C-alpha positions as CSV (number, residue, x, y, z in Angstrom):
1,M,5.0,8.8,-24.6
2,T,7.9,10.9,-26.0
3,P,10.5,11.3,-23.2
4,F,11.4,14.7,-21.8
5,G,14.9,16.0,-22.3
6,R,15.2,18.3,-19.2
7,I,12.7,18.9,-16.4
8,V,13.0,21.1,-13.4
9,I,11.7,20.2,-9.9
10,C,11.2,23.0,-7.5
11,G,10.9,21.3,-4.2
12,A,12.5,17.9,-4.4
13,G,10.8,16.3,-1.4
14,L,8.1,13.7,-1.2
15,I,5.9,15.0,-4.0
16,G,8.5,16.5,-6.4
17,G,11.0,13.8,-5.7
18,S,8.5,11.0,-6.3
19,F,7.4,12.6,-9.6
20,S,11.1,12.7,-10.7
21,L,11.7,9.1,-9.6
22,A,8.6,7.8,-11.4
23,L,9.7,9.4,-14.7
24,K,13.3,8.2,-14.2
25,A,12.2,4.7,-13.5
26,K,10.4,4.6,-16.9
27,G,13.3,6.2,-18.8
28,L,11.1,9.2,-19.6
29,V,13.5,12.0,-18.7
30,R,17.1,12.6,-19.6
31,E,18.0,15.2,-16.9
32,V,16.3,16.4,-13.8
33,V,17.3,19.8,-12.4
34,G,16.5,20.6,-8.8
35,I,16.0,24.1,-7.4
36,G,14.8,25.2,-4.0
37,R,15.5,27.3,-0.9
38,T,17.4,24.7,1.1
39,H,20.7,23.7,-0.5
40,S,21.3,20.8,1.9
41,S,17.9,19.3,0.9
42,L,18.9,19.5,-2.8
43,E,22.2,17.8,-2.0
44,R,20.3,14.9,-0.3
45,A,18.0,14.7,-3.3
46,Q,21.0,14.6,-5.6
47,A,22.7,11.9,-3.5
48,L,19.5,9.8,-3.7
49,G,19.3,10.1,-7.5
50,I,16.2,12.2,-7.4
51,I,17.8,15.1,-9.3
52,D,20.9,15.1,-11.5
53,V,21.9,18.8,-11.3
54,I,21.4,21.5,-8.7
55,A,20.6,25.0,-9.9
56,T,20.9,28.1,-7.8
57,D,19.0,30.5,-10.1
58,W,16.0,30.3,-12.4
59,A,17.9,31.5,-15.5
60,T,20.2,28.5,-15.3
61,A,17.4,26.0,-14.2
62,L,15.1,27.0,-17.1
63,D,17.7,26.9,-19.8
64,G,16.4,24.2,-22.2
65,A,13.8,23.0,-19.8
66,E,10.7,21.3,-21.3
67,L,8.7,21.0,-18.0
68,V,8.7,22.5,-14.6
69,L,7.0,21.0,-11.5
70,L,6.3,23.4,-8.7
71,A,6.2,21.2,-5.6
72,M,6.8,23.5,-2.7
73,P,4.2,24.6,-0.1
74,V,1.5,26.7,-1.6
75,G,2.5,29.7,0.5
76,Q,5.7,29.9,-1.5
77,M,4.1,29.7,-4.9
78,A,3.6,33.4,-5.6
79,A,7.1,34.4,-4.8
80,V,8.6,31.5,-6.8
81,M,6.4,32.3,-9.8
82,Q,7.5,36.0,-9.6
83,A,11.2,34.9,-9.6
84,M,10.9,32.5,-12.4
85,A,8.6,34.4,-14.8
86,P,11.3,36.7,-16.4
87,H,13.3,33.6,-17.4
88,L,10.4,31.4,-18.6
89,G,10.5,30.7,-22.4
90,P,7.5,30.1,-24.6
91,D,8.2,26.4,-25.0
92,T,8.6,25.4,-21.3
93,L,5.5,23.8,-19.7
94,V,4.7,24.4,-16.0
95,T,2.5,22.4,-13.7
96,D,2.2,22.3,-9.9
97,A,1.3,20.0,-7.1
98,G,-0.4,22.4,-4.8
99,S,-3.1,21.1,-2.4
100,T,-5.2,24.2,-3.0
101,K,-6.0,25.6,-6.4
102,R,-7.8,29.0,-6.3
103,D,-4.9,30.7,-4.6
104,V,-2.3,29.1,-6.9
105,I,-4.3,30.0,-10.0
106,E,-4.6,33.6,-8.7
107,A,-0.8,33.7,-8.5
108,I,-0.5,32.2,-12.0
109,Y,-2.7,35.0,-13.4
110,T,-0.7,37.6,-11.5
111,H,2.8,36.5,-12.4
112,F,2.4,34.4,-15.7
113,K,0.2,36.8,-17.6
114,S,2.0,36.2,-20.9
115,H,2.4,32.5,-20.4
116,L,-1.1,31.3,-19.5
117,E,-1.3,28.9,-22.4
118,Q,1.6,26.8,-21.0
119,I,0.7,26.7,-17.3
120,V,-1.4,23.6,-16.3
121,P,-2.3,23.4,-12.6
122,A,-2.6,20.0,-10.9
123,H,-2.8,18.3,-7.6
124,P,-1.7,14.7,-7.0
125,I,-3.7,13.1,-4.1
126,A,-0.8,11.1,-2.8
127,G,0.5,12.9,0.3
128,A,2.0,11.1,3.4
129,E,2.9,12.1,6.9
130,K,6.6,12.1,6.1
131,S,8.4,14.7,4.0
132,G,11.7,15.4,2.5
133,P,13.8,13.7,-0.2
134,E,14.2,10.6,1.9
135,A,10.4,10.0,1.7
136,A,10.2,10.1,-2.1
137,R,9.6,6.9,-4.0
138,A,8.9,6.0,-7.6
139,D,5.6,4.3,-6.9
140,L,4.0,7.0,-4.8
141,Y,1.4,7.9,-7.4
142,V,0.5,4.5,-8.7
143,S,-3.3,4.1,-8.7
144,R,-3.7,7.5,-6.9
145,K,-6.0,10.2,-8.1
146,I,-4.3,13.2,-9.8
147,V,-6.6,16.2,-10.3
148,L,-5.9,18.7,-13.2
149,T,-7.6,22.1,-13.2
150,P,-6.7,23.4,-16.7
151,L,-7.0,27.1,-17.4
152,P,-9.3,28.4,-20.2
153,E,-6.2,29.9,-21.8
154,N,-4.2,26.6,-21.9
155,R,-3.2,25.3,-25.3
156,P,-4.8,21.8,-25.9
157,E,-1.3,20.4,-26.6
158,S,0.0,21.9,-23.3
159,V,-2.7,20.1,-21.4
160,A,-2.1,16.9,-23.3
161,R,1.6,16.9,-22.6
162,V,1.2,17.7,-18.9
163,R,-1.5,15.0,-18.7
164,E,1.0,12.5,-20.2
165,A,3.6,13.4,-17.7
166,W,1.3,12.9,-14.7
167,A,-0.2,9.7,-16.2
168,A,3.3,8.3,-16.6
169,T,3.6,8.3,-12.8
170,G,0.8,5.6,-12.6
171,G,-1.9,8.0,-11.4
172,Q,-5.5,8.2,-12.3
173,L,-6.3,11.6,-13.9
174,H,-9.4,13.6,-13.2
175,D,-10.4,17.1,-14.2
176,M,-12.1,19.6,-11.8
177,S,-12.7,23.3,-11.5
178,P,-10.6,25.1,-8.9
179,Q,-13.7,26.0,-6.9
180,E,-14.9,22.4,-6.8
181,H,-11.4,21.1,-6.0
182,D,-11.0,23.4,-3.0
183,R,-14.5,22.5,-1.6
184,V,-14.0,18.8,-2.0
185,F,-10.5,18.7,-0.4
186,G,-11.5,21.1,2.3
187,A,-13.9,18.4,3.5
188,V,-11.9,15.2,3.0
189,S,-8.3,16.3,3.4
190,H,-7.8,19.7,5.0
191,L,-10.4,19.3,7.8
192,P,-9.1,15.9,8.9
193,H,-5.5,17.3,9.1
194,L,-6.8,20.3,11.1
195,L,-8.6,17.9,13.5
196,A,-5.6,15.6,13.9
197,F,-3.3,18.5,14.7
198,A,-5.8,20.0,17.1
199,L,-6.3,16.8,19.1
200,V,-2.6,16.1,19.5
201,H,-2.0,19.7,20.5
202,E,-4.8,19.7,23.0
203,I,-3.5,16.5,24.6
204,A,0.0,17.8,24.7
205,E,-1.0,20.9,26.5
206,R,-2.5,19.0,29.4
207,A,-0.7,18.7,32.8
208,N,-0.8,14.9,32.5
209,A,0.2,14.8,28.9
210,E,3.0,12.3,29.6
211,Q,0.6,9.9,31.2
212,L,-1.9,10.3,28.4
213,F,0.6,9.7,25.6
214,G,2.0,6.8,27.6
215,F,-1.3,5.0,27.5
216,A,-2.3,6.0,24.0
217,A,-2.6,3.0,21.6
218,S,-3.6,2.1,18.1
219,G,-6.8,4.1,18.0
220,F,-5.0,7.4,18.9
221,R,-2.1,6.5,16.6
222,D,-4.4,5.9,13.6
223,F,-6.6,8.9,14.2
224,T,-3.6,11.3,14.6
225,R,-1.2,9.8,12.0
226,I,-1.5,12.8,9.8
227,A,-0.5,15.2,12.6
228,S,3.1,14.1,11.8
229,S,2.7,16.0,8.5
230,H,4.7,19.0,7.4
231,P,3.6,21.9,9.6
232,E,4.6,24.7,7.2
233,M,2.8,23.0,4.3
234,W,-0.4,22.5,6.2
235,R,-0.3,26.0,7.6
236,D,-0.2,27.3,4.1
237,I,-3.0,25.0,2.9
238,C,-5.3,25.9,5.8
239,V,-4.8,29.6,5.3
240,A,-5.2,29.4,1.6
241,N,-8.4,27.4,1.7
242,R,-9.7,28.9,4.9
243,H,-13.1,29.9,3.6
244,A,-14.0,26.4,2.5
245,L,-12.3,25.0,5.6
246,L,-14.3,27.3,7.9
247,A,-17.5,26.1,6.3
248,E,-16.5,22.5,6.8
249,L,-15.4,23.2,10.4
250,D,-18.8,24.8,11.2
251,T,-20.6,21.7,9.7
252,Y,-18.4,19.4,11.8
253,L,-19.0,21.5,15.0
254,T,-22.8,21.1,14.4
255,E,-22.2,17.3,14.2
256,L,-20.2,17.4,17.4
257,A,-22.9,19.4,19.1
258,W,-25.5,16.8,18.1
259,I,-23.3,14.0,19.5
260,R,-22.7,15.9,22.7
261,A,-26.5,16.2,23.1
262,L,-26.9,12.5,22.6
263,L,-24.2,11.8,25.2
264,S,-25.7,14.3,27.6
265,Q,-29.1,12.5,27.3
266,G,-27.5,9.1,27.6
267,D,-29.2,8.2,24.2
268,G,-27.3,5.0,23.4
269,D,-29.7,3.9,20.7
270,S,-29.1,7.1,18.7
271,L,-25.4,6.9,19.2
272,E,-25.3,3.3,18.0
273,K,-27.4,4.3,14.9
274,L,-25.0,7.1,14.1
275,F,-22.0,4.8,14.6
276,C,-23.5,2.1,12.4
277,E,-24.2,4.6,9.6
278,A,-20.7,6.0,9.8
279,R,-19.2,2.5,9.8
280,D,-21.3,1.4,6.8
281,A,-20.3,4.6,4.9
282,R,-16.6,4.0,5.6
283,D,-16.8,0.3,4.7
284,A,-18.5,1.3,1.4
285,W,-15.7,3.8,0.7
286,L,-13.0,1.2,1.5
287,A,-14.7,-1.2,-0.9
288,G,-14.5,1.3,-3.7
289,K,-18.2,2.0,-4.0
290,F,-17.6,5.7,-4.3
291,D,-14.8,5.6,-6.9
292,S,-15.3,8.0,-9.7
């Protein structure tokens, strides 16, 4: 792979920072510029070696840039795209790490009308419950799935170069349509986060919350681990993908209603059958039987 001269990371936290560190570890980038809304976070990223230079405006950041990664919460994408568009040259590629795609692509068509050939949307499936520059690491993407949702207007060479960059992080690349992406991750990512946040919030609101948390052990910790995730980021994801998420939530409520009926009837045999089927499906997933 031909190394990049200058890349720009907007949002040098877990996702953007790990992308930078992965390319730096392989000597595939000469200079990384960081830009974002919180200067103190950029200073930490610079101290950690994630970025080399801090830019305070897009004209400076994009000067000579070969690639831009937009790694901020999806709710900020439209405003950032609007700000950077007047300064984006024809030779600078742009990709993103947004956990939703239809809303991001709508923003791309709105603000990058004259640059569609060079904007290649993506989503690395490598989140964690911790955020910020301190959470970034060079091996975050190794063996993780990375989804690309190329636009019909993309130049083949633009897609190939962005694909090279993501592949250099050690991830496994897959292509999906934006609609399929949002349906799939509404079910297996966005819904679990919503449920984890909801359970912790419900327990925390009880009068005996201190007692309940005091006795909570590994089962509660494992189920609710992702409730430690970045609240703003997950607010934006849930709102952006609310139509798919509402459909998934309705399906889950139907399942819960069935389980409630089994409990009400004291139907242990049916509960055990359901639990066995769920355990077997999870074990098969852990064994890699569903890998694409």
